[in-house]
C-alpha positions in Angstrom: 0.0 0.0 0.0 1.3 3.4 -0.9 1.6 6.3 1.5 -1.3 8.2 -0.1 -3.6 5.1 0.1 -2.7 4.8 3.8 -3.5 8.4 4.4 -6.8 8.1 2.5 -7.7 5.1 4.6 -6.9 6.9 7.8 -9.0 9.9 6.7 -11.9 7.6 6.1 -11.5 6.0 9.5 -11.3 9.4 11.2 -14.4 10.6 9.3 -16.2 7.5 10.4 -15.2 7.9 14.0 -16.2 11.6 14.0 -19.6 10.7 12.6 -19.9 8.0 15.3 -18.9 10.5 18.0 -21.5 13.0 16.7 -24.2 10.3 16.8 -23.2 9.4 20.4 -23.3 13.1 21.5 -26.8 13.4 20.0 -27.9 10.2 21.8 -26.5 11.5 25.0 -28.3 14.8 24.7 -31.6 13.0 24.0 -31.1 10.7 27.0 -30.2 13.6 29.3 -33.4 15.4 28.2 -35.5 12.2 28.9 -33.7 11.9 32.3 -34.6 15.5 33.2 -38.2 14.9 32.2 -38.3 11.8 34.4 -36.7 13.7 37.3 -39.4 16.3 37.0 -42.1 13.6 36.9 -40.6 12.0 40.0 -40.5 15.3 41.8 -44.2 16.0 41.0 -45.2 12.5 42.1 -43.3 12.9 45.4 -45.1 16.1 46.1 -48.4 14.5 45.3 -47.5 11.5 47.6 -46.8 13.9 50.5 -50.0 15.7 49.9 -52.0 12.5 49.9 -50.2 11.3 53.1 -51.2 14.5 54.9 -54.7 14.2 53.6 -54.9 10.6 54.8 -53.6 11.6 58.3 -56.2 14.4 58.5 -59.0 12.0 57.4 -57.9 9.5 60.0 -58.0 12.1 62.7 -61.4 13.3 61.7 -62.8 9.7 61.6 -61.4 9.1 65.1 -63.0 12.3 66.3 -66.4 11.2 64.7 -66.1 7.8 66.3 -65.3 9.3 69.7 -68.4 11.6 69.4 -70.6 8.6 68.4 -69.2 6.6 71.3 -69.9 9.4 73.8 -73.4 9.8 72.4 -73.9 6.0 72.7 -72.6 6.1 76.3 -74.8 9.1 77.2 -77.9 7.4 75.8 -77.1 4.1 77.6 -76.8 6.0 80.9 -80.0 7.9 80.3 -78.3 11.3 80.2 -78.3 14.1 77.7 -75.8 13.8 74.9 -74.0 16.9 74.1 -72.1 16.4 71.0 -68.9 18.4 70.6 -67.8 20.0 67.4 -64.5 18.8 66.1 
């Protein structure tokens, strides 16, 4: 193989490698964009989860309060006394 042929072959290989690197960089950019979107989704879901946990706790407390009021009403009726429900 002559010197010019070797140089031409090297140029083709380098061009091929540069095209491959460009493709990889584009793929990396696309993957980073998808990753950022997923991170945003996860953040939103975490906020929603926290909101739902707080809501569940509040509902549980309110149900306990209602059950306590019903229980005190039942106790008052059993003892023949007046029931005075409390607001909660």
